A tleap script that builds the chain and sets N, CA, C and O, in Angstrom:
source leaprc.protein.ff14SB
mol = sequence {
  NMET PRO SER ALA VAL THR ALA ILE SER ALA
  ALA PRO SER GLN ILE ALA ARG GLU HIE PHE
  ALA ALA GLU PHE SER PHE GLU THR ASP CYS
  TRP ASP VAL HIE GLU ALA LEU SER GLY GLU
  ALA ASP PHE VAL LEU LEU ASP VAL ARG SER
  PRO ALA LEU PHE ALA ALA GLY HIE VAL PRO
  GLY ALA ILE SER LEU PRO HIE GLY LYS ILE
  VAL ARG SER LYS LEU GLU ARG TRP PRO GLN
  GLU THR VAL PHE VAL THR TYR CYS ALA GLY
  PRO HIE CYS ASN GLY ALA ALA ARG GLY ALA
  LEU ARG LEU ALA GLU LEU GLY ARG PRO VAL
  LYS ILE MET ALA GLY GLY ILE THR GLY TRP
  LEU ASP GLU GLY PHE GLU LEU ALA THR VAL
  THR ALA CGLU
}
set mol.1.N position { 0.294 38.777 94.410 }
set mol.1.CA position { 1.265 39.846 94.145 }
set mol.1.C position { 2.657 39.231 94.057 }
set mol.1.O position { 3.123 38.627 95.023 }
set mol.2.N position { 3.324 39.371 92.923 }
set mol.2.CA position { 4.659 38.792 92.794 }
set mol.2.C position { 5.682 39.561 93.629 }
set mol.2.O position { 5.522 40.750 93.906 }
set mol.3.N position { 6.727 38.850 94.017 }
set mol.3.CA position { 7.824 39.482 94.756 }
set mol.3.C position { 8.712 40.252 93.780 }
set mol.3.O position { 8.535 40.173 92.564 }
set mol.4.N position { 9.649 40.981 94.324 }
set mol.4.CA position { 10.607 41.693 93.482 }
set mol.4.C position { 11.446 40.704 92.664 }
set mol.4.O position { 11.988 41.060 91.618 }
set mol.5.N position { 11.547 39.471 93.146 }
set mol.5.CA position { 12.307 38.444 92.425 }
set mol.5.C position { 11.566 37.994 91.175 }
set mol.5.O position { 12.180 37.825 90.122 }
set mol.6.N position { 10.254 37.798 91.277 }
set mol.6.CA position { 9.496 37.237 90.157 }
set mol.6.C position { 8.678 38.261 89.373 }
set mol.6.O position { 8.026 37.903 88.392 }
set mol.7.N position { 8.701 39.521 89.789 }
set mol.7.CA position { 7.934 40.547 89.085 }
set mol.7.C position { 8.385 40.652 87.626 }
set mol.7.O position { 7.572 40.928 86.744 }
set mol.8.N position { 9.645 40.439 87.380 }
set mol.8.CA position { 10.170 40.360 86.013 }
set mol.8.C position { 10.454 38.887 85.765 }
set mol.8.O position { 11.183 38.250 86.525 }
set mol.9.N position { 9.889 38.364 84.723 }
set mol.9.CA position { 10.026 36.936 84.427 }
set mol.9.C position { 11.474 36.552 84.172 }
set mol.9.O position { 12.264 37.345 83.659 }
set mol.10.N position { 11.806 35.318 84.540 }
set mol.10.CA position { 13.123 34.774 84.201 }
set mol.10.C position { 13.214 34.619 82.686 }
set mol.10.O position { 12.208 34.410 82.009 }
set mol.11.N position { 14.415 34.723 82.178 }
set mol.11.CA position { 14.630 34.567 80.738 }
set mol.11.C position { 14.302 33.142 80.311 }
set mol.11.O position { 14.437 32.210 81.104 }
set mol.12.N position { 13.878 32.968 79.079 }
set mol.12.CA position { 13.683 31.607 78.565 }
set mol.12.C position { 14.996 30.820 78.701 }
set mol.12.O position { 16.081 31.397 78.628 }
set mol.13.N position { 14.890 29.523 78.896 }
set mol.13.CA position { 16.056 28.678 79.162 }
set mol.13.C position { 17.168 28.842 78.127 }
set mol.13.O position { 18.338 28.919 78.501 }
set mol.14.N position { 16.835 28.898 76.844 }
set mol.14.CA position { 17.864 29.024 75.804 }
set mol.14.C position { 18.627 30.336 75.947 }
set mol.14.O position { 19.851 30.355 75.814 }
set mol.15.N position { 17.934 31.411 76.212 }
set mol.15.CA position { 18.596 32.709 76.380 }
set mol.15.C position { 19.439 32.697 77.657 }
set mol.15.O position { 20.554 33.219 77.668 }
set mol.16.N position { 18.916 32.109 78.723 }
set mol.16.CA position { 19.671 32.011 79.976 }
set mol.16.C position { 20.940 31.180 79.764 }
set mol.16.O position { 22.009 31.542 80.255 }
set mol.17.N position { 20.822 30.064 79.030 }
set mol.17.CA position { 21.983 29.219 78.771 }
set mol.17.C position { 23.059 30.004 78.034 }
set mol.17.O position { 24.232 29.944 78.404 }
set mol.18.N position { 22.678 30.729 77.010 }
set mol.18.CA position { 23.641 31.513 76.234 }
set mol.18.C position { 24.308 32.581 77.103 }
set mol.18.O position { 25.516 32.800 77.019 }
set mol.19.N position { 23.512 33.231 77.928 }
set mol.19.CA position { 24.038 34.272 78.807 }
set mol.19.C position { 25.053 33.712 79.797 }
set mol.19.O position { 26.163 34.230 79.918 }
set mol.20.N position { 24.667 32.652 80.502 }
set mol.20.CA position { 25.555 32.107 81.532 }
set mol.20.C position { 26.773 31.429 80.923 }
set mol.20.O position { 27.854 31.472 81.509 }
set mol.21.N position { 26.623 30.810 79.772 }
set mol.21.CA position { 27.775 30.215 79.094 }
set mol.21.C position { 28.766 31.305 78.677 }
set mol.21.O position { 29.978 31.113 78.769 }
set mol.22.N position { 28.255 32.432 78.224 }
set mol.22.CA position { 29.116 33.536 77.798 }
set mol.22.C position { 29.920 34.111 78.963 }
set mol.22.O position { 31.038 34.587 78.766 }
set mol.23.N position { 29.364 34.071 80.170 }
set mol.23.CA position { 30.086 34.612 81.326 }
set mol.23.C position { 31.444 33.958 81.508 }
set mol.23.O position { 32.391 34.612 81.945 }
set mol.24.N position { 31.556 32.667 81.177 }
set mol.24.CA position { 32.828 31.974 81.348 }
set mol.24.C position { 33.881 32.440 80.348 }
set mol.24.O position { 35.066 32.158 80.530 }
set mol.25.N position { 33.480 33.139 79.310 }
set mol.25.CA position { 34.429 33.742 78.373 }
set mol.25.C position { 35.046 35.005 78.950 }
set mol.25.O position { 36.098 35.457 78.497 }
set mol.26.N position { 34.387 35.568 79.951 }
set mol.26.CA position { 34.810 36.834 80.533 }
set mol.26.C position { 35.396 36.702 81.929 }
set mol.26.O position { 36.172 37.557 82.357 }
set mol.27.N position { 35.036 35.641 82.646 }
set mol.27.CA position { 35.445 35.497 84.040 }
set mol.27.C position { 35.967 34.100 84.327 }
set mol.27.O position { 35.610 33.123 83.668 }
set mol.28.N position { 36.824 34.045 85.336 }
set mol.28.CA position { 37.217 32.799 85.964 }
set mol.28.C position { 37.078 33.043 87.458 }
set mol.28.O position { 36.761 34.158 87.872 }
set mol.29.N position { 37.308 32.023 88.271 }
set mol.29.CA position { 37.175 32.259 89.704 }
set mol.29.C position { 38.485 31.963 90.424 }
set mol.29.O position { 39.426 31.422 89.843 }
set mol.30.N position { 38.522 32.327 91.691 }
set mol.30.CA position { 39.733 32.198 92.488 }
set mol.30.C position { 40.190 30.746 92.584 }
set mol.30.O position { 41.386 30.464 92.515 }
set mol.31.N position { 39.249 29.834 92.741 }
set mol.31.CA position { 39.613 28.422 92.873 }
set mol.31.C position { 40.321 27.925 91.600 }
set mol.31.O position { 41.352 27.256 91.682 }
set mol.32.N position { 39.771 28.249 90.443 }
set mol.32.CA position { 40.378 27.802 89.186 }
set mol.32.C position { 41.750 28.437 88.969 }
set mol.32.O position { 42.662 27.783 88.463 }
set mol.33.N position { 41.900 29.695 89.347 }
set mol.33.CA position { 43.206 30.352 89.241 }
set mol.33.C position { 44.202 29.668 90.170 }
set mol.33.O position { 45.330 29.381 89.768 }
set mol.34.N position { 43.796 29.408 91.396 }
set mol.34.CA position { 44.661 28.741 92.369 }
set mol.34.C position { 45.126 27.387 91.845 }
set mol.34.O position { 46.312 27.063 91.907 }
set mol.35.N position { 44.193 26.604 91.332 }
set mol.35.CA position { 44.528 25.284 90.794 }
set mol.35.C position { 45.502 25.402 89.626 }
set mol.35.O position { 46.461 24.636 89.532 }
set mol.36.N position { 45.255 26.360 88.740 }
set mol.36.CA position { 46.118 26.531 87.572 }
set mol.36.C position { 47.521 26.985 87.979 }
set mol.36.O position { 48.509 26.565 87.377 }
set mol.37.N position { 47.608 27.833 88.989 }
set mol.37.CA position { 48.905 28.331 89.436 }
set mol.37.C position { 49.721 27.264 90.147 }
set mol.37.O position { 50.936 27.406 90.286 }
set mol.38.N position { 49.066 26.192 90.603 }
set mol.38.CA position { 49.813 25.120 91.270 }
set mol.38.C position { 50.543 24.245 90.256 }
set mol.38.O position { 51.338 23.384 90.633 }
set mol.39.N position { 50.277 24.463 88.988 }
set mol.39.CA position { 50.970 23.750 87.911 }
set mol.39.C position { 51.632 24.745 86.990 }
set mol.39.O position { 52.149 25.772 87.428 }
set mol.40.N position { 51.611 24.435 85.724 }
set mol.40.CA position { 52.177 25.311 84.700 }
set mol.40.C position { 51.057 26.216 84.187 }
set mol.40.O position { 50.283 25.813 83.319 }
set mol.41.N position { 50.971 27.421 84.715 }
set mol.41.CA position { 49.887 28.341 84.346 }
set mol.41.C position { 49.985 28.699 82.867 }
set mol.41.O position { 51.072 28.955 82.349 }
set mol.42.N position { 48.841 28.714 82.199 }
set mol.42.CA position { 48.778 29.059 80.775 }
set mol.42.C position { 48.179 30.445 80.577 }
set mol.42.O position { 47.525 30.713 79.569 }
set mol.43.N position { 48.407 31.310 81.538 }
set mol.43.CA position { 47.924 32.691 81.500 }
set mol.43.C position { 48.848 33.534 82.356 }
set mol.43.O position { 49.669 33.007 83.106 }
set mol.44.N position { 48.711 34.856 82.239 }
set mol.44.CA position { 49.452 35.793 83.074 }
set mol.44.C position { 48.441 36.459 83.997 }
set mol.44.O position { 47.448 37.032 83.549 }
set mol.45.N position { 48.713 36.372 85.284 }
set mol.45.CA position { 47.827 36.957 86.297 }
set mol.45.C position { 48.320 38.350 86.646 }
set mol.45.O position { 49.452 38.525 87.099 }
set mol.46.N position { 47.460 39.342 86.431 }
set mol.46.CA position { 47.822 40.734 86.702 }
set mol.46.C position { 47.048 41.286 87.885 }
set mol.46.O position { 45.817 41.282 87.904 }
set mol.47.N position { 47.794 41.758 88.868 }
set mol.47.CA position { 47.219 42.509 89.979 }
set mol.47.C position { 47.206 43.959 89.518 }
set mol.47.O position { 48.260 44.573 89.356 }
set mol.48.N position { 46.021 44.503 89.309 }
set mol.48.CA position { 45.915 45.843 88.712 }
set mol.48.C position { 45.728 46.941 89.762 }
set mol.48.O position { 45.382 48.075 89.429 }
set mol.49.N position { 45.958 46.596 91.031 }
set mol.49.CA position { 45.885 47.588 92.107 }
set mol.49.C position { 47.188 48.381 92.177 }
set mol.49.O position { 48.083 48.185 91.355 }
set mol.50.N position { 47.289 49.254 93.137 }
set mol.50.CA position { 48.497 50.069 93.292 }
set mol.50.C position { 49.679 49.208 93.742 }
set mol.50.O position { 49.483 48.149 94.338 }
set mol.51.N position { 50.899 49.658 93.458 }
set mol.51.CA position { 52.079 48.927 93.926 }
set mol.51.C position { 52.104 48.749 95.452 }
set mol.51.O position { 52.572 47.721 95.940 }
set mol.52.N position { 51.611 49.725 96.198 }
set mol.52.CA position { 51.595 49.612 97.664 }
set mol.52.C position { 50.661 48.490 98.112 }
set mol.52.O position { 51.003 47.718 99.007 }
set mol.53.N position { 49.482 48.398 97.493 }
set mol.53.CA position { 48.560 47.318 97.850 }
set mol.53.C position { 49.119 45.963 97.426 }
set mol.53.O position { 48.966 44.975 98.144 }
set mol.54.N position { 49.763 45.913 96.266 }
set mol.54.CA position { 50.402 44.677 95.811 }
set mol.54.C position { 51.449 44.229 96.829 }
set mol.54.O position { 51.491 43.056 97.201 }
set mol.55.N position { 52.295 45.160 97.282 }
set mol.55.CA position { 53.347 44.830 98.242 }
set mol.55.C position { 52.768 44.318 99.557 }
set mol.55.O position { 53.335 43.425 100.185 }
set mol.56.N position { 51.649 44.881 99.967 }
set mol.56.CA position { 51.022 44.484 101.241 }
set mol.56.C position { 50.416 43.085 101.184 }
set mol.56.O position { 50.317 42.418 102.214 }
set mol.57.N position { 50.016 42.637 100.020 }
set mol.57.CA position { 49.456 41.298 99.882 }
set mol.57.C position { 48.863 41.091 98.509 }
set mol.57.O position { 48.001 41.854 98.072 }
set mol.58.N position { 49.334 40.037 97.815 }
set mol.58.CA position { 48.852 39.744 96.466 }
set mol.58.C position { 48.792 38.234 96.263 }
set mol.58.O position { 49.331 37.460 97.055 }
set mol.59.N position { 48.139 37.844 95.205 }
set mol.59.CA position { 48.063 36.430 94.853 }
set mol.59.C position { 49.464 35.981 94.436 }
set mol.59.O position { 50.078 36.602 93.569 }
set mol.60.N position { 49.975 34.904 95.047 }
set mol.60.CA position { 51.296 34.420 94.649 }
set mol.60.C position { 51.343 34.113 93.155 }
set mol.60.O position { 50.459 33.442 92.623 }
set mol.61.N position { 52.368 34.602 92.493 }
set mol.61.CA position { 52.513 34.396 91.051 }
set mol.61.C position { 51.981 35.544 90.216 }
set mol.61.O position { 52.193 35.584 89.004 }
set mol.62.N position { 51.289 36.480 90.857 }
set mol.62.CA position { 50.752 37.629 90.124 }
set mol.62.C position { 51.858 38.638 89.818 }
set mol.62.O position { 52.882 38.701 90.499 }
set mol.63.N position { 51.618 39.409 88.789 }
set mol.63.CA position { 52.501 40.499 88.395 }
set mol.63.C position { 51.768 41.802 88.675 }
set mol.63.O position { 50.587 41.941 88.357 }
set mol.64.N position { 52.467 42.741 89.262 }
set mol.64.CA position { 51.873 44.051 89.532 }
set mol.64.C position { 51.908 44.907 88.271 }
set mol.64.O position { 52.974 45.221 87.742 }
set mol.65.N position { 50.734 45.271 87.808 }
set mol.65.CA position { 50.611 46.195 86.674 }
set mol.65.C position { 49.307 46.965 86.854 }
set mol.65.O position { 48.259 46.532 86.374 }
set mol.66.N position { 49.365 48.108 87.544 }
set mol.66.CA position { 48.153 48.889 87.786 }
set mol.66.C position { 47.402 49.169 86.485 }
set mol.66.O position { 48.011 49.391 85.439 }
set mol.67.N position { 46.071 49.155 86.567 }
set mol.67.CA position { 45.268 49.281 85.343 }
set mol.67.C position { 45.591 50.531 84.544 }
set mol.67.O position { 45.511 50.507 83.316 }
set mol.68.N position { 45.948 51.608 85.195 }
set mol.68.CA position { 46.290 52.839 84.492 }
set mol.68.C position { 47.624 52.774 83.765 }
set mol.68.O position { 47.931 53.654 82.961 }
set mol.69.N position { 48.415 51.753 84.033 }
set mol.69.CA position { 49.739 51.598 83.417 }
set mol.69.C position { 49.759 50.517 82.342 }
set mol.69.O position { 50.817 50.207 81.794 }
set mol.70.N position { 48.601 49.942 82.039 }
set mol.70.CA position { 48.542 48.913 81.005 }
set mol.70.C position { 48.595 49.591 79.642 }
set mol.70.O position { 47.618 50.180 79.178 }
set mol.71.N position { 49.760 49.490 79.017 }
set mol.71.CA position { 49.991 50.065 77.694 }
set mol.71.C position { 50.709 49.014 76.846 }
set mol.71.O position { 51.287 48.066 77.376 }
set mol.72.N position { 50.665 49.189 75.559 }
set mol.72.CA position { 51.233 48.223 74.621 }
set mol.72.C position { 52.680 47.862 74.962 }
set mol.72.O position { 53.039 46.684 74.952 }
set mol.73.N position { 53.504 48.849 75.259 }
set mol.73.CA position { 54.924 48.585 75.511 }
set mol.73.C position { 55.144 47.684 76.723 }
set mol.73.O position { 56.118 46.931 76.754 }
set mol.74.N position { 54.272 47.742 77.711 }
set mol.74.CA position { 54.415 46.890 78.904 }
set mol.74.C position { 54.024 45.443 78.629 }
set mol.74.O position { 54.336 44.556 79.424 }
set mol.75.N position { 53.350 45.199 77.520 }
set mol.75.CA position { 52.876 43.852 77.199 }
set mol.75.C position { 53.754 43.141 76.181 }
set mol.75.O position { 53.528 41.968 75.882 }
set mol.76.N position { 54.756 43.836 75.643 }
set mol.76.CA position { 55.555 43.298 74.547 }
set mol.76.C position { 56.307 42.020 74.896 }
set mol.76.O position { 56.662 41.258 73.996 }
set mol.77.N position { 56.555 41.767 76.163 }
set mol.77.CA position { 57.310 40.559 76.541 }
set mol.77.C position { 56.493 39.277 76.436 }
set mol.77.O position { 57.042 38.179 76.530 }
set mol.78.N position { 55.180 39.415 76.240 }
set mol.78.CA position { 54.311 38.251 76.102 }
set mol.78.C position { 53.785 38.146 74.672 }
set mol.78.O position { 53.469 39.162 74.052 }
set mol.79.N position { 53.691 36.930 74.149 }
set mol.79.CA position { 53.119 36.759 72.809 }
set mol.79.C position { 51.696 37.319 72.742 }
set mol.79.O position { 50.991 37.389 73.749 }
set mol.80.N position { 51.300 37.707 71.557 }
set mol.80.CA position { 49.997 38.328 71.336 }
set mol.80.C position { 48.837 37.458 71.833 }
set mol.80.O position { 47.829 37.988 72.300 }
set mol.81.N position { 48.968 36.137 71.737 }
set mol.81.CA position { 47.871 35.236 72.112 }
set mol.81.C position { 47.822 34.930 73.612 }
set mol.81.O position { 46.938 34.197 74.055 }
set mol.82.N position { 48.748 35.475 74.397 }
set mol.82.CA position { 48.764 35.240 75.845 }
set mol.82.C position { 47.453 35.692 76.471 }
set mol.82.O position { 46.988 36.805 76.228 }
set mol.83.N position { 46.869 34.824 77.273 }
set mol.83.CA position { 45.648 35.173 78.005 }
set mol.83.C position { 46.060 35.854 79.310 }
set mol.83.O position { 46.914 35.357 80.044 }
set mol.84.N position { 45.444 36.986 79.578 }
set mol.84.CA position { 45.670 37.706 80.823 }
set mol.84.C position { 44.445 37.543 81.712 }
set mol.84.O position { 43.314 37.482 81.230 }
set mol.85.N position { 44.689 37.473 83.018 }
set mol.85.CA position { 43.618 37.445 84.001 }
set mol.85.C position { 43.895 38.594 84.958 }
set mol.85.O position { 44.967 38.665 85.558 }
set mol.86.N position { 42.932 39.488 85.099 }
set mol.86.CA position { 43.100 40.642 85.979 }
set mol.86.C position { 42.317 40.446 87.268 }
set mol.86.O position { 41.281 39.782 87.293 }
set mol.87.N position { 42.836 41.039 88.333 }
set mol.87.CA position { 42.075 41.079 89.588 }
set mol.87.C position { 42.395 42.363 90.332 }
set mol.87.O position { 43.421 43.002 90.101 }
set mol.88.N position { 41.494 42.720 91.228 }
set mol.88.CA position { 41.681 43.902 92.067 }
set mol.88.C position { 41.292 43.534 93.499 }
set mol.88.O position { 41.460 42.386 93.911 }
set mol.89.N position { 40.780 44.489 94.249 }
set mol.89.CA position { 40.479 44.259 95.660 }
set mol.89.C position { 39.323 43.285 95.863 }
set mol.89.O position { 39.364 42.462 96.778 }
set mol.90.N position { 38.314 43.366 95.037 }
set mol.90.CA position { 37.171 42.473 95.208 }
set mol.90.C position { 35.946 42.994 94.505 }
set mol.90.O position { 36.038 43.877 93.653 }
set mol.91.N position { 34.793 42.449 94.857 }
set mol.91.CA position { 33.550 42.793 94.154 }
set mol.91.C position { 33.169 44.272 94.247 }
set mol.91.O position { 32.399 44.771 93.427 }
set mol.92.N position { 33.705 44.961 95.237 }
set mol.92.CA position { 33.398 46.380 95.425 }
set mol.92.C position { 34.308 47.284 94.591 }
set mol.92.O position { 34.191 48.508 94.647 }
set mol.93.N position { 35.210 46.683 93.822 }
set mol.93.CA position { 36.226 47.429 93.072 }
set mol.93.C position { 36.063 47.160 91.580 }
set mol.93.O position { 35.797 46.026 91.182 }
set mol.94.N position { 36.216 48.181 90.761 }
set mol.94.CA position { 36.096 47.972 89.313 }
set mol.94.C position { 37.452 47.987 88.604 }
set mol.94.O position { 37.507 48.058 87.376 }
set mol.95.N position { 38.531 47.921 89.360 }
set mol.95.CA position { 39.866 47.938 88.766 }
set mol.95.C position { 40.112 46.783 87.818 }
set mol.95.O position { 40.740 46.965 86.775 }
set mol.96.N position { 39.622 45.581 88.164 }
set mol.96.CA position { 39.823 44.424 87.285 }
set mol.96.C position { 39.141 44.658 85.939 }
set mol.96.O position { 39.692 44.313 84.893 }
set mol.97.N position { 37.951 45.239 85.966 }
set mol.97.CA position { 37.244 45.535 84.718 }
set mol.97.C position { 37.967 46.627 83.937 }
set mol.97.O position { 38.036 46.565 82.710 }
set mol.98.N position { 38.501 47.617 84.629 }
set mol.98.CA position { 39.257 48.676 83.946 }
set mol.98.C position { 40.493 48.090 83.265 }
set mol.98.O position { 40.798 48.413 82.117 }
set mol.99.N position { 41.196 47.226 83.990 }
set mol.99.CA position { 42.370 46.579 83.406 }
set mol.99.C position { 41.998 45.682 82.238 }
set mol.99.O position { 42.677 45.676 81.211 }
set mol.100.N position { 40.916 44.920 82.394 }
set mol.100.CA position { 40.464 44.031 81.317 }
set mol.100.C position { 40.083 44.836 80.082 }
set mol.100.O position { 40.383 44.432 78.959 }
set mol.101.N position { 39.428 45.963 80.282 }
set mol.101.CA position { 39.052 46.814 79.158 }
set mol.101.C position { 40.298 47.321 78.432 }
set mol.101.O position { 40.340 47.314 77.202 }
set mol.102.N position { 41.299 47.754 79.170 }
set mol.102.CA position { 42.534 48.246 78.536 }
set mol.102.C position { 43.199 47.140 77.731 }
set mol.102.O position { 43.662 47.369 76.614 }
set mol.103.N position { 43.245 45.935 78.302 }
set mol.103.CA position { 43.843 44.805 77.580 }
set mol.103.C position { 43.054 44.488 76.315 }
set mol.103.O position { 43.639 44.265 75.255 }
set mol.104.N position { 41.736 44.468 76.423 }
set mol.104.CA position { 40.899 44.188 75.254 }
set mol.104.C position { 41.085 45.258 74.181 }
set mol.104.O position { 41.122 44.947 72.990 }
set mol.105.N position { 41.201 46.508 74.598 }
set mol.105.CA position { 41.424 47.589 73.634 }
set mol.105.C position { 42.771 47.441 72.922 }
set mol.105.O position { 42.949 47.935 71.809 }
set mol.106.N position { 43.714 46.757 73.573 }
set mol.106.CA position { 45.020 46.500 72.967 }
set mol.106.C position { 45.035 45.175 72.195 }
set mol.106.O position { 46.085 44.719 71.744 }
set mol.107.N position { 43.858 44.570 72.053 }
set mol.107.CA position { 43.743 43.349 71.266 }
set mol.107.C position { 44.209 42.100 71.983 }
set mol.107.O position { 44.516 41.097 71.338 }
set mol.108.N position { 44.269 42.140 73.316 }
set mol.108.CA position { 44.746 41.000 74.089 }
set mol.108.C position { 43.583 40.210 74.676 }
set mol.108.O position { 42.602 40.801 75.127 }
set mol.109.N position { 43.681 38.866 74.675 }
set mol.109.CA position { 42.644 38.054 75.310 }
set mol.109.C position { 42.714 38.222 76.829 }
set mol.109.O position { 43.795 38.214 77.417 }
set mol.110.N position { 41.555 38.374 77.445 }
set mol.110.CA position { 41.544 38.692 78.876 }
set mol.110.C position { 40.298 38.153 79.557 }
set mol.110.O position { 39.226 38.055 78.960 }
set mol.111.N position { 40.475 37.809 80.828 }
set mol.111.CA position { 39.378 37.446 81.720 }
set mol.111.C position { 39.617 38.152 83.047 }
set mol.111.O position { 40.718 38.626 83.329 }
set mol.112.N position { 38.578 38.213 83.844 }
set mol.112.CA position { 38.659 38.758 85.196 }
set mol.112.C position { 38.586 37.604 86.183 }
set mol.112.O position { 37.834 36.650 85.979 }
set mol.113.N position { 39.378 37.693 87.266 }
set mol.113.CA position { 39.238 36.736 88.358 }
set mol.113.C position { 38.167 37.282 89.293 }
set mol.113.O position { 38.415 38.207 90.067 }
set mol.114.N position { 36.982 36.701 89.213 }
set mol.114.CA position { 35.852 37.154 90.024 }
set mol.114.C position { 36.198 37.043 91.508 }
set mol.114.O position { 36.753 36.040 91.956 }
set mol.115.N position { 35.867 38.073 92.247 }
set mol.115.CA position { 36.095 38.073 93.684 }
set mol.115.C position { 37.347 38.797 94.111 }
set mol.115.O position { 37.417 39.306 95.230 }
set mol.116.N position { 38.351 38.854 93.229 }
set mol.116.CA position { 39.592 39.547 93.552 }
set mol.116.C position { 40.232 39.035 94.833 }
set mol.116.O position { 40.073 37.868 95.191 }
set mol.117.N position { 40.949 39.905 95.517 }
set mol.117.CA position { 41.620 39.548 96.775 }
set mol.117.C position { 40.605 39.060 97.802 }
set mol.117.O position { 40.874 38.104 98.530 }
set mol.118.N position { 39.451 39.701 97.869 }
set mol.118.CA position { 38.422 39.291 98.818 }
set mol.118.C position { 38.015 37.842 98.584 }
set mol.118.O position { 37.931 37.058 99.529 }
set mol.119.N position { 37.765 37.489 97.339 }
set mol.119.CA position { 37.400 36.119 97.005 }
set mol.119.C position { 38.524 35.147 97.291 }
set mol.119.O position { 38.284 34.041 97.776 }
set mol.120.N position { 39.753 35.551 96.993 }
set mol.120.CA position { 40.926 34.709 97.242 }
set mol.120.C position { 41.006 34.349 98.728 }
set mol.120.O position { 41.177 33.185 99.092 }
set mol.121.N position { 40.881 35.362 99.566 }
set mol.121.CA position { 40.929 35.137 101.016 }
set mol.121.C position { 39.726 34.328 101.492 }
set mol.121.O position { 39.864 33.471 102.365 }
set mol.122.N position { 38.549 34.591 100.927 }
set mol.122.CA position { 37.351 33.824 101.298 }
set mol.122.C position { 37.524 32.339 101.016 }
set mol.122.O position { 36.960 31.506 101.725 }
set mol.123.N position { 38.295 31.997 99.991 }
set mol.123.CA position { 38.555 30.589 99.666 }
set mol.123.C position { 39.579 29.966 100.611 }
set mol.123.O position { 39.806 28.756 100.578 }
set mol.124.N position { 40.197 30.798 101.456 }
set mol.124.CA position { 41.194 30.294 102.397 }
set mol.124.C position { 42.607 30.263 101.852 }
set mol.124.O position { 43.487 29.639 102.444 }
set mol.125.N position { 42.835 30.930 100.728 }
set mol.125.CA position { 44.156 30.945 100.109 }
set mol.125.C position { 45.019 32.057 100.738 }
set mol.125.O position { 44.507 33.079 101.195 }
set mol.126.N position { 46.310 31.829 100.746 }
set mol.126.CA position { 47.263 32.778 101.325 }
set mol.126.C position { 47.660 33.849 100.312 }
set mol.126.O position { 47.582 33.647 99.100 }
set mol.127.N position { 48.084 34.987 100.844 }
set mol.127.CA position { 48.629 36.054 100.022 }
set mol.127.C position { 50.149 36.075 100.172 }
set mol.127.O position { 50.683 35.665 101.203 }
set mol.128.N position { 50.826 36.545 99.158 }
set mol.128.CA position { 52.271 36.779 99.223 }
set mol.128.C position { 52.477 38.268 99.498 }
set mol.128.O position { 51.619 39.091 99.181 }
set mol.129.N position { 53.596 38.596 100.075 }
set mol.129.CA position { 53.928 39.998 100.318 }
set mol.129.C position { 55.306 40.282 99.751 }
set mol.129.O position { 56.095 39.372 99.499 }
set mol.130.N position { 55.576 41.548 99.559 }
set mol.130.CA position { 56.886 41.991 99.102 }
set mol.130.C position { 57.625 42.524 100.322 }
set mol.130.O position { 57.146 43.431 101.003 }
set mol.131.N position { 58.781 41.960 100.588 }
set mol.131.CA position { 59.544 42.407 101.742 }
set mol.131.C position { 60.641 43.363 101.298 }
set mol.131.O position { 61.240 43.187 100.237 }
set mol.132.N position { 60.898 44.374 102.117 }
set mol.132.CA position { 61.960 45.336 101.828 }
set mol.132.C position { 63.303 44.659 102.051 }
set mol.132.O position { 63.478 43.905 103.009 }
set mol.133.N position { 64.233 44.927 101.178 }
set mol.133.CA position { 65.575 44.316 101.323 }
set mol.133.C position { 66.537 45.282 101.935 }
set mol.133.O position { 67.705 44.948 102.133 }
savepdb mol mol.pdb
quit
């Protein structure tokens, strides 16, 4: 009797390769974002959570732009070919996907930072906060 894991056969290797290779077109991870931000980042990192959550703790270098506020006029300061990377609270949140969808609908190249804030903290990276002046 097969387990729930093997009851459905694994995809043939060629199909699996295409599938997993394609994932990198849609996602990046916290470690790669962290490494890129330590130099000259070639993307714009968007925190698509609420301004209050952004203020409480966000990835250093991120810009607060809640997914519901992603509109063409807010993107005009960046060239059309700018790659955006969205993140939200973590794997339990679909805000990054909502933001990525809005960007894609506006014709912008986009990826999601897998793991969001949860993944960032799991990697041992620090968050920045916004202090009241």
